[in-house]
C-alpha positions in Angstrom: -0.1 0.0 0.0 1.7 3.4 -1.1 1.8 6.6 0.8 1.9 10.1 -0.2 3.3 13.1 1.4 2.0 16.5 -0.3 3.5 19.7 0.5 2.2 23.1 -0.2 5.5 25.3 -0.1 5.6 29.2 0.4 9.4 29.8 -0.7 10.9 32.8 1.1 14.5 32.3 0.0 14.9 30.3 -3.3 18.8 29.5 -2.8 18.4 28.1 0.5 15.4 26.0 -0.5 17.4 24.7 -3.3 20.2 23.7 -0.9 17.5 22.2 1.3 15.9 19.8 -1.5 19.6 18.7 -2.6 20.4 17.5 0.9 16.7 16.2 1.5 15.9 14.3 -1.6 18.7 11.5 -1.1 17.1 11.2 2.3 13.4 10.5 0.8 15.2 8.0 -1.1 16.8 6.4 1.9 13.4 5.8 3.3 12.0 4.5 0.1 10.3 7.5 -1.3 10.4 9.2 -4.7 9.4 12.7 -6.0 6.7 12.8 -8.1 6.1 16.4 -8.4 8.5 19.2 -7.2 7.3 22.9 -7.6 4.3 21.5 -9.4 1.9 24.5 -10.5 -1.6 23.3 -9.3 -4.5 24.3 -11.2 -7.1 25.6 -8.5 -10.8 24.7 -8.9 -12.5 25.7 -5.6 -12.3 26.1 -2.0 -10.0 28.5 0.0 -6.7 26.5 -0.1 -3.9 28.8 -2.0 -1.6 26.3 -3.5 1.7 27.4 -4.1 4.9 25.3 -4.9 3.5 22.0 -4.7 5.4 18.5 -3.9 4.1 15.2 -4.1 6.5 12.0 -2.7 5.3 8.7 -2.9 6.4 6.2 -0.3 5.9 2.5 0.3 3.8 3.2 3.6 3.0 6.0 5.8 5.8 4.4 8.6 8.4 5.4 6.1 7.0 8.8 5.9 7.0 9.1 9.9 10.4 7.6 9.7 11.7 10.2 7.3 10.1 13.2 9.4 11.2 12.2 12.8 14.7 10.8 12.0 17.7 12.7 13.4 19.2 13.2 9.9 16.4 15.3 8.7 16.1 17.2 11.7 18.8 20.1 10.7 17.1 20.2 7.2 13.5 20.8 8.9 15.1 24.0 10.5 16.5 24.9 7.3 13.3 24.7 5.5 11.0 26.4 8.3 13.6 29.3 8.1 13.2 29.7 4.4 9.6 28.5 3.5 6.3 28.0 4.9 5.1 24.8 4.1 1.7 22.7 5.0 2.3 19.1 4.8 -0.2 16.1 4.6 0.2 12.7 4.2 -2.3 9.6 3.3 -2.2 6.0 2.5 -4.0 4.4 -0.4 -6.7 2.0 0.1 
């Protein structure tokens, strides 16, 4: 059963976020994930959500996402991301 992590990213410092991604994407792969969309332009249809730069990552399961987000290797990257962008994250597993 696959799991997906969706991020809506409002980037404040593009250079810092490029460096964050350079370091974060190998960790995504280490936890079994792969990037399906990076900086995707969302087509908005209805509601109050304001999509920005979208990311979509696929993982083998929700535990892999939890493992990545709580890993000691990822902790300094969280600080880097939060200092240079506002990100809304949501994850879900397929049925």
